[in-house]
VEXKE-918980 format. One record per residue (C-alpha): residue in three letters; x, y, z. Coordinates in steps of 0.25 Angstrom, whole numbers, padded with zeros to 4 digits, always signed. Example, Ala and Ser with C-alpha at 12.3 -4.5 7.8 and 13.67 -1.06 7.14 Angstrom:
REM VEXKE-918980
Ala+0049-0018+0031 Ser+0055-0004+0029 
***
This chain:
REM VEXKE-918980
Met+0661+0496+0385 Pro+0666+0485+0395 His+0653+0485+0402 Cys+0644+0483+0390 Arg+0654+0472+0385 Arg+0654+0465+0398 Glu+0639+0464+0398 Arg+0638+0458+0384 Glu+0649+0448+0387 Ala+0641+0444+0400 Ala+0629+0442+0392 Pro+0632+0441+0377 Gly+0620+0445+0368 His+0612+0451+0380 Ser+0612+0465+0373 Leu+0603+0459+0363 Phe+0597+0447+0370 Leu+0583+0452+0372 Phe+0579+0461+0360 Thr+0587+0457+0348 Ser+0577+0448+0341 Pro+0572+0455+0329 Leu+0558+0449+0332 Leu+0559+0455+0345 Tyr+0562+0469+0339 Cys+0549+0468+0332 Val+0541+0464+0344 Leu+0546+0476+0352 Val+0540+0485+0342 Ala+0529+0477+0336 Ala+0517+0484+0342 Asn+0521+0498+0338 Ala+0526+0493+0325 Leu+0514+0486+0321 Val+0505+0498+0323 Trp+0514+0507+0315 Ala+0515+0496+0304 Gln+0500+0495+0303 Ala+0499+0510+0301 Asp+0511+0513+0292 Pro+0512+0508+0277 Ser+0527+0507+0278 Ser+0525+0496+0289 Thr+0531+0485+0279 Gln+0545+0490+0281 Phe+0544+0489+0296 Glu+0538+0475+0295 Lys+0550+0471+0285 Ala+0560+0477+0295 Ser+0554+0470+0307 Glu+0554+0456+0299 Ala+0569+0459+0296 Met+0571+0460+0311 Arg+0564+0447+0314 Thr+0573+0440+0304 Gly+0586+0447+0308 Asp+0588+0455+0296 Leu+0592+0467+0303 Asp+0598+0475+0291 Thr+0584+0474+0284 Ala+0577+0477+0297 Ala+0585+0490+0299 Thr+0583+0494+0285 Gly+0568+0492+0287 Phe+0567+0499+0300 Glu+0575+0511+0295 Ala+0565+0512+0284 Val+0554+0512+0294 Val+0559+0523+0302 Arg+0562+0531+0290 Gln+0547+0530+0286 Lys+0542+0531+0300 Pro+0553+0539+0308 Gly+0543+0540+0320 Phe+0541+0525+0321 Ala+0548+0522+0335 Glu+0547+0507+0333 Gly+0554+0508+0320 His+0566+0515+0326 Phe+0566+0505+0337 Asn+0567+0493+0328 Leu+0578+0499+0320 Gly+0586+0501+0332 Leu+0584+0487+0336 Val+0589+0482+0322 Asn+0601+0491+0323 Glu+0604+0487+0337 Glu+0604+0473+0332 Arg+0613+0477+0320 Gly+0623+0483+0330 Arg+0620+0497+0325 Phe+0619+0502+0339 Gly+0619+0517+0336 Asp+0608+0516+0325 Ala+0600+0507+0335 Ile+0601+0518+0346 Ala+0597+0529+0337 Ser+0584+0521+0333 Phe+0581+0517+0347 Gln+0582+0532+0351 Lys+0573+0536+0340 Ala+0563+0526+0344 Leu+0563+0531+0358 Ala+0562+0545+0353 Leu+0549+0542+0346 Lys+0544+0532+0356 Pro+0551+0534+0370 His+0544+0522+0376 Leu+0546+0512+0365 His+0548+0499+0372 Gly+0562+0493+0370 Ala+0568+0506+0363 Asn+0576+0510+0376 Leu+0580+0496+0379 Phe+0586+0494+0365 Leu+0592+0508+0366 Gly+0599+0504+0379 Ile+0603+0490+0374 Thr+0610+0497+0362 Glu+0617+0507+0370 Phe+0621+0496+0379 Arg+0628+0489+0367 Leu+0636+0501+0365 Asn+0640+0502+0379 His+0632+0515+0381 Leu+0628+0510+0395 Glu+0622+0523+0401 Lys+0613+0525+0388 Ala+0609+0510+0389 His+0605+0511+0403 Thr+0597+0524+0401 Ala+0589+0517+0389 Val+0587+0504+0395 Glu+0582+0511+0408 Lys+0572+0519+0400 Glu+0567+0505+0395 Thr+0565+0500+0409 Ala+0558+0513+0413 Gly+0548+0512+0401 Tyr+0546+0497+0402 Pro+0549+0492+0416 Lys+0544+0478+0413 Asp+0554+0476+0402 Ala+0563+0465+0408 Ser+0573+0467+0396 Ala+0574+0482+0399 Trp+0578+0479+0414 Met+0587+0469+0410 Trp+0595+0478+0400 Leu+0595+0489+0411 Gly+0602+0479+0420 Val+0612+0475+0409 Val+0615+0489+0406 Cys+0617+0492+0421 Leu+0627+0480+0422 Ala+0635+0486+0411 Gln+0635+0499+0419 Asp+0641+0491+0431 Lys+0628+0494+0439 Pro+0624+0480+0444 Glu+0615+0485+0454 Asp+0606+0492+0444 Ala+0607+0481+0435 Ala+0602+0471+0445 Glu+0590+0480+0448 Ala+0586+0481+0433 Leu+0588+0466+0431 Asp+0580+0462+0443 Lys+0569+0470+0437 Ala+0571+0463+0424 Val+0571+0449+0430 Lys+0558+0452+0437 Leu+0552+0454+0423 Lys+0559+0442+0417 Pro+0563+0432+0428 Asp+0568+0422+0418 Asp+0576+0430+0408 Gly+0590+0424+0407 Asp+0596+0437+0403 Ile+0590+0445+0414 Leu+0594+0435+0424 Tyr+0608+0435+0419 His+0610+0450+0420 Arg+0603+0450+0433 Gly+0612+0440+0439 Arg+0624+0447+0434 Ala+0619+0460+0440 His+0616+0454+0454 Leu+0630+0447+0454 Leu+0637+0460+0451 Val+0628+0467+0462 Ser+0632+0456+0472 Lys+0647+0456+0468 Asn+0647+0471+0470 Ser+0641+0471+0483 Tyr+0650+0460+0488 Ala+0662+0468+0483 Arg+0657+0480+0490 Met+0655+0472+0503 Phe+0670+0467+0502 Glu+0674+0482+0501 Val+0667+0488+0513 Asp+0668+0476+0522 Pro+0679+0466+0518 Gly+0680+0459+0532 Ser+0665+0457+0533 Trp+0659+0443+0536 Arg+0650+0446+0523 Val+0663+0446+0515 His+0667+0432+0520 Arg+0653+0427+0518 Val+0652+0431+0503 Leu+0666+0425+0501 Ala+0661+0412+0508 Gln+0648+0412+0499 Ala+0656+0414+0487 Asn+0666+0402+0491 Ala+0654+0393+0494 Glu+0647+0396+0481 Ala+0660+0392+0474 Asp+0661+0379+0483 Arg+0673+0384+0490 His+0668+0379+0503 Val+0681+0380+0511 Glu+0683+0394+0507 Ala+0668+0397+0510 Ile+0669+0392+0524 Ala+0682+0400+0527 Glu+0674+0413+0523 Tyr+0662+0409+0531 Glu+0670+0407+0543 Ala+0676+0421+0541 Ala+0662+0427+0540 Ile+0658+0419+0553 Lys+0670+0425+0560 Leu+0665+0439+0557 Ala+0650+0436+0559 Ser+0648+0423+0567 Thr+0633+0425+0569 Gln+0629+0430+0555 Pro+0617+0422+0550 Gly+0620+0413+0538 Leu+0635+0412+0539 His+0635+0399+0547 Glu+0625+0392+0538 Glu+0634+0396+0526 Ile+0647+0391+0532 Gly+0639+0378+0536 Ser+0636+0376+0522 Glu+0650+0377+0518 Tyr+0655+0368+0529 Arg+0645+0358+0524 Asn+0650+0359+0509 Ala+0664+0357+0515 Asn+0659+0344+0522 Lys+0662+0351+0535 Ile+0649+0346+0541 Pro+0651+0348+0556 Glu+0655+0363+0553 Ala+0643+0364+0544 Glu+0634+0359+0555 Gln+0640+0368+0565 Ala+0638+0380+0556 Phe+0624+0377+0553 Arg+0621+0376+0568 Arg+0628+0389+0571 Glu+0619+0396+0560 Leu+0606+0391+0566 Glu+0611+0397+0580 Ile+0613+0410+0573 Asp+0601+0409+0564 Pro+0591+0398+0568 Asn+0583+0401+0555 Asn+0594+0398+0545 Val+0587+0387+0537 Leu+0599+0383+0529 Ala+0607+0380+0541 Lys+0596+0372+0547 Tyr+0594+0364+0534 Lys+0609+0362+0532 Leu+0610+0357+0547 Gly+0599+0347+0544 Ala+0606+0342+0532 Ile+0619+0340+0540 Ala+0610+0332+0550 Leu+0606+0323+0539 Glu+0620+0321+0535 Gln+0623+0317+0549 Gly+0611+0307+0549 Asp+0602+0315+0558 Gly+0589+0314+0551 Ala+0581+0320+0562 Lys+0589+0332+0564 Gly+0591+0334+0549 Lys+0576+0333+0546 Glu+0573+0343+0558 Leu+0582+0354+0553 Ile+0579+0352+0538 Glu+0564+0352+0540 Ala+0566+0365+0549 Ala+0573+0372+0538 Leu+0563+0368+0528 Arg+0552+0374+0537 Glu+0559+0387+0536 Lys+0563+0386+0521 Pro+0556+0375+0513 Gly+0563+0370+0500 Leu+0577+0370+0505 Ile+0587+0363+0496 His+0587+0348+0496 Ala+0576+0348+0507 Asp+0569+0335+0502 Tyr+0582+0327+0501 Asn+0587+0331+0515 Leu+0573+0328+0522 Gly+0573+0315+0515 Arg+0587+0312+0520 Ala+0582+0316+0534 Gln+0570+0307+0533 Met+0578+0295+0528 Leu+0587+0297+0541 Leu+0574+0297+0549 Gly+0568+0284+0542 Glu+0557+0293+0536 Asp+0558+0286+0523 Ala+0545+0289+0516 Ala+0546+0304+0519 Ala+0561+0304+0515 Ala+0557+0297+0502 Glu+0547+0309+0499 His+0558+0320+0501 Leu+0569+0312+0494 Gln+0559+0310+0482 Arg+0557+0325+0481 Ala+0572+0328+0482 Ala+0575+0318+0471 Thr+0566+0325+0462 Thr+0566+0339+0466 Asp+0580+0342+0471 Ser+0589+0351+0463 Asp+0602+0345+0467 Pro+0606+0332+0459 Glu+0614+0326+0470 Val+0603+0328+0480 Val+0593+0321+0470 Glu+0603+0310+0468 Gln+0604+0308+0483 Ala+0589+0309+0485 Trp+0587+0297+0475 Tyr+0597+0289+0483 Gln+0590+0292+0496 Leu+0577+0289+0490 Gly+0582+0275+0486 Thr+0586+0273+0500 Val+0572+0277+0506 Tyr+0564+0269+0496 Arg+0572+0257+0500 Arg+0568+0260+0514 Leu+0554+0261+0510 His+0554+0248+0502 Arg+0551+0256+0489 Met+0561+0248+0481 Asp+0558+0252+0467 Glu+0559+0267+0471 Ala+0572+0264+0478 Arg+0578+0258+0466 Asn+0573+0269+0457 Ala+0578+0279+0467 Met+0592+0273+0467 Glu+0592+0271+0452 Thr+0589+0286+0451 Phe+0600+0289+0461 Gln+0610+0281+0453 Lys+0606+0287+0440 Leu+0608+0301+0446 Lys+0621+0298+0452 Asp+0627+0292+0439 Glu+0622+0305+0432 Gly+0629+0313+0442 Ala+0642+0306+0441 Lys+0641+0307+0426 Ser+0639+0322+0427 Ser+0650+0324+0437 Gln+0660+0316+0428 Gln+0656+0325+0416 Ala+0657+0338+0424 Leu+0671+0333+0428 Glu+0675+0330+0414 Asn+0670+0344+0410 Tyr+0678+0350+0421 Arg+0691+0343+0417 Lys+0689+0347+0402 Ala+0687+0361+0406 His+0698+0361+0416 Pro+0709+0352+0410 Asp+0720+0356+0420 Ala+0711+0354+0433 Gln+0717+0344+0442 Glu+0704+0341+0450 Ala+0689+0339+0446 Ala+0680+0350+0448 Pro+0674+0351+0462 Val+0660+0346+0464 Pro+0651+0355+0472 Glu+0646+0351+0485 Asn+0632+0345+0487 Pro+0622+0355+0492 Gln+0615+0352+0505 
***
């Protein structure tokens, strides 16, 4: 029972999220039911039961479908609908019996194995649930919900690798489904966690262990701890590509600019094709006022990997340092209107105001500065609100919540 309960706590309501609408019950069996209804004089009972499903009157619907299957015991869709109603009513044993009867009459009835599996899942009959849902995926391999439920069942069985495989298939069929994306992310997170745990067991002194710990610290904005782990990794694997670029980024986040510059240069000695090291070295050159070197490195990086983050802003800054104000204005305009980082957008407007003044475009300069000031005020207000919210949530805290470092 714990696995089933944990799954439902992680995603409340997911056991019914996709197919519990009474209207959808009817849609699932509409085609076959319509053929039967047109040919059978007792179709009125089926129609009334279906209408009761649509309105949520499950007891009336159940009574109606029970009458239908008594009159037509070979009508698979009638048993299926009765199973759906009983599943919704929480009468899982009756629901399972109806789904099994429907499948005995029509083994490939779309949805029957899926709902049989869902009902078994709700009873924590995980092996039975897996068998039923797997049959649905075999019979209907383009049914995203079937693959999703196979993944959900595998997660409950502590089989994250199998779950990830099923959920990868589901997401290809429905790329924007929030439930599929949630379960898929959870499955891959568990696969990653298990993989790292195994790595720690088999090789606890590996440089990879230090790198994983460093990356975890970096993601949590613990830059000093990240640097220490990267340094330990580099001692064990001093020429491993990527390590010096990653520690360089952490040095930069910790405002250790000389160390960052040295790390990026060392990375390029090891791997001259490391685009990020080249790009970040260019950004440091700009901070040091060397527009020519910064532009050279940034443009070289962009030739290898177009679309690097904040590229227009950094190129605009480089061209400002070189006195190429018209070209700088074009890049800064793009940064101000397309960059995803609010702080970069704010600074882009400020730099635009400066460039426009140099170009004697005074109205545009004034508008740019007004936009900058507006964004700055909004940012200050937002930060103050965030601080107040933090203090309310942490009344015993002695200091304000830490503010994340700006991205490059």
